[in-house]
N, C-alpha and C positions, 0 to 999 in steps of 0.2 A: 207560437213564440216567434217574435220578430227579431231577426239577427241584425245587429247594428251595422250600418254601412262601413264604419271604421274597421270593424273586425274582418269583414269581407275583403276590404282593401289590403289589410295586413296579411290575410291568408293568401291572396293572389301573389303578393310580393314575395312571400316566403316560398311558395311553390315555384315561382320563377327563379328564385335564387338557388333552390335545390337542383332544379333542372340544369341551370347553367353550370353549377359546380360539378354535377355528374358528367356533363358533356366535356368539360375541361379536363377532368380526371381521366376519362377514357381516351381522349385525344392525346394527352401527354403519355399515357401508358402505351398506346399504339405507336407513337413516335419513338419512344425509348426502345420498344421491342424491335422496330424496324432498324434502328441504329445498331442495336446489339447484334441482330442478324447480319447486317451489312459488314460488321467488323469481323465476323468469323466465317462467312460463307462466300464461296466463289460466285460472283454475279456477272456473268458474261456468256455470250453464245460461243460455243467451241467451234472454230472454223474447220472445215474439212481440209485434210492434207491433199494438196494437188501436186501435179508434176511441176518440177522446177521451171522457172522462166528460161533458164539456159537450155534445158531439154526441148522446150517448145521452139526456141530459136533454131536449134540444130535441125529439128524435124522440118521446119519451114524452109531452110536453106539447102537441104540435102535430099538425096533420093537413094533407094536401095541399089546396091551393086548388081551387076549382071551376074547370074549364077555361073555361067561358063563351065558347066559340068561339075560344079562343087556341090557337096551335100548341104553345107551352110555357107552363108556369105554375109558381109556387113550390111546392116540395115540402113546405115547413114553414111553416104559417100558424097564428097564435095569435089567437083571438077574445077581445077585451078583456072582462073580467068587471066586474060592478058595483063601483064605488069603486076600481078599479085605475088606476094611472098607470104611466108608463114606468119609473120607478125600481123599483116593485114587480115589474113584469114582468121587468126586467133581473136582479133578484135571483133570481127563479124560474129564469131561463135560465142563470144563472151567467156573466153578461157585463155589461159596462158598458151602461147604459141608453142612452147617447148613440150607441152603435153601432146599436141598433135604430132610433133616431131618424134616423140617416144612411141606413140601409138602406132606409127607407121614405119618404125625402124629406119628413120632417115638419118644418115651419118652427117650429111652436109646440108644445112638449111637453105643454102643458096643454090642447090642443085635442082630444085623443083621447077618445072616449066609449065607453060600453058597446056592445058589438057590432061595434066597429071590427076589421077583419081586418088583422093585421100580419105581414109576411113576416119570419121569424126566421133570421138567419145562423148558420152552424155553423163551428167551427174545422176547417179542412181538414187531414187527415193528410198529404196530398201536399205542401202548400206552407207549412203553419203560419200561414196567413192566414184571416180570416173570409170566408166566401162564402155567397151564397144559392144553393141547389141548385134545379134545375128538373126537372120531368117533361114528357115529350113526349106529346101526345094523338095516339095512333095513327090515329084516324079523321080528325082534322084534317090530319095529315100525308099521308094517302092522298088526301084531297080536294085539297090544295094541289099534290101531286105530279101529279095528273091535270090540274089547271088549268095548271101550268107546261108540261107536255108539249103542251098545246093552244095555248100562246102567251100565256096570261094569268098574272097574279101573278108577273111576272118579278123583282120585288123580292126574292123569296125565294131567288134564285140568287146573290145577293151578300151575304156575311156582314156587311159593314159596314152595308148598307141594312137588314138584319134587326135589327141592334143599334139603329139609329136609330129603327126602327119599334116595337120591343118592349121596350127596356131603359131608356126615358127616365124611368120612375117609380122607379128604384132607385139608391142610392148617389150621388145628386147628378149623374147623367149628364144632359147636355142636348145638344140638337142642334148647339149652337154650339161644343162641345168639339172637341179635336183627336182624330181617329180614325186609328189606324194598325194595319196588319195585321202582327202579330208572327210568325204562322205560318198557313199554309193548305196542308193536305195532302189533295188530292182522292182519292188512293188509299186513305187511311184514313178520309176523310170527317170531318176535324177541322180546326178553325180557332181561332186565338186573336187577339182584337182588344183593343188597349189604348186606353182613352179617358182623356184628360188635360185638365186645366185648372189654373188657379192654385189651385183649392180641393180638387182630388181627383185620384187616379190609380186607375183601375179596370181590371181584366183580365176579359174576357168570353170564355168558352169556348163554342164551338158544335160541333154535329155535323150530319151529313147522315143523317137517320133512315131515309130510303128508299133512293133511288138515289145511288151515289157518283159523283163526277166533275163535269164542267162542267154537266150537266143535273140535278144533285141539289139539292133544297131544303136550306136551312140552318135549324137551330133552336137556341135558346139552351139550354145545359146547365148553366151556372153563371155567376154574376156575383160577382167577388171584389174586395174592397176592398184597395188597396195604399197607403192614405193614410199609413201610418206608415213607409214606406220612406225 
């Protein structure tokens, strides 16, 4: 049986039309699905949280303090250069100069001189408050740990007493303030002390750098200003 050419031509056209219609339908459905997904789905890479630019600037412009027999000492200290005042230093560190003044218990901002060492606070990624970070002198920690085990230097077994002994030169902390233990975990070797007065509120974090538990000494890890709460 011979198939007429006209029929074949019609069949080819029909098949082509059906294929085109199917492709169009699928493409439209896919586009609508993508639009629907885009309307209700978060579509972006989640950036990693990094340290603040202010903290990086402070790290670049400062150095650790000299231990000078202290168990813990500021990790970021800036030595005042000729003709510098707190306002200039604050601009360098990308912070309010008055924060540096409070951090160092400076009563007169015009009294600082060339060569003065200033502890510089950094913005904490954990709390979004400014804090002074401290380093622990390992040799001093070992010395005090031996002394405590022998019955001496028992003040270092109490985090509040350590704060009263070693934090009185920062952020307006005085011995007459109210001291309270917000947290003390001897299994982790961490403690958080809050110091309050009518003029300030300060959180102080401590660690046990050697032995954990009741016979472990405490050392300051950071002093954080909470004055704007």
